[in-house]
N, C-alpha and C positions, 0 to 999 in steps of 0.2 A: 468278588474277593477281598477284600478287606486287608489293608497293610497293618500288618503285626508289630507293635514295639519290645526290644526286649529293656525288662524291668529292671534286670541284673545280672553279672554274669560272675563266676565265680573262677577265678585263676591260681591254680593247684601249682608252687614250685619245691622242689626241693628245701629245705632246710639247711643253708651251710651258715650258721652264722662266723662269725669274728669274736673269738676267743678271746678275753686278757688270762693272763699266764696261770692266776689263779684258777678260772677257771678251768682253762686246758689242763693242769696239774688234776682237778677232781675228774674231767673226761677221762684223761691217759692212764693215772694211777701213777704218775711220775712226780716227784717235785717240782717247785717251782725254783729251787736253785739247780737242778740239774737241767730243767728245760732251757735255765740261760744259758747255761754252761752251752747246751746243744745249740743255739741262737750263732753263736761266735766258731761251732765245729768248723776246721778248717779243710774238711773233704767232703763234711755233707750237712751244711748248715739246715738250720729249722728254717725255712720261710716263713719271713712275720712284715708285717706295715708297725714304723715308728710314726708315732704319731705325739709328737712333744716327748713327754717323756712315757707316754702309753706307750706299751710292744702288745699288739692284736696279732692273734694268729688266725687264719680262716681253718675251718672244722677240713674241709676237703684239702688241703692240701696238709694237712699236719698228717691227714689220712694216708695220703699219699707217701709222704717225707716219710711216712714208719714204715713203711712196704719193705721198702730198704734193708731192714734188719727182719725182716721175715727170714724163720729159718727154718728147715723141713728136717730138723733129725741131727745126727750127728751119723757123719758118714762114716763107712765098714773101712777103715785104712788096709785090712787083710784082704779085702777083695779087691780093693782099689789099687796095690802092689801086687794083686795076681793077677789083672788083668793087663794093666804096664807089662809086665812080663814076657806076658803071651803074646802081647803084640812086637813087641824087641826079637820074639822066637823066628 
């Protein structure tokens, strides 16, 4: 039995690039100005990397950050009020 050498190996990593604000604006459909506002949001700032004057945002960080804004639709206020009143009785 002869020893066999591996000639090459392929490593598959998920693509998670660092995006400039301009590239992130294209990816997110938000304006660069709005993204800059979110960088300084006091409650939920957009995570970023600042290198010199350049701002970079990792795509996975943006995806996780934007999940906080996910909405499942408007709540039925009448049903909520009825449920609260039923619980109080």
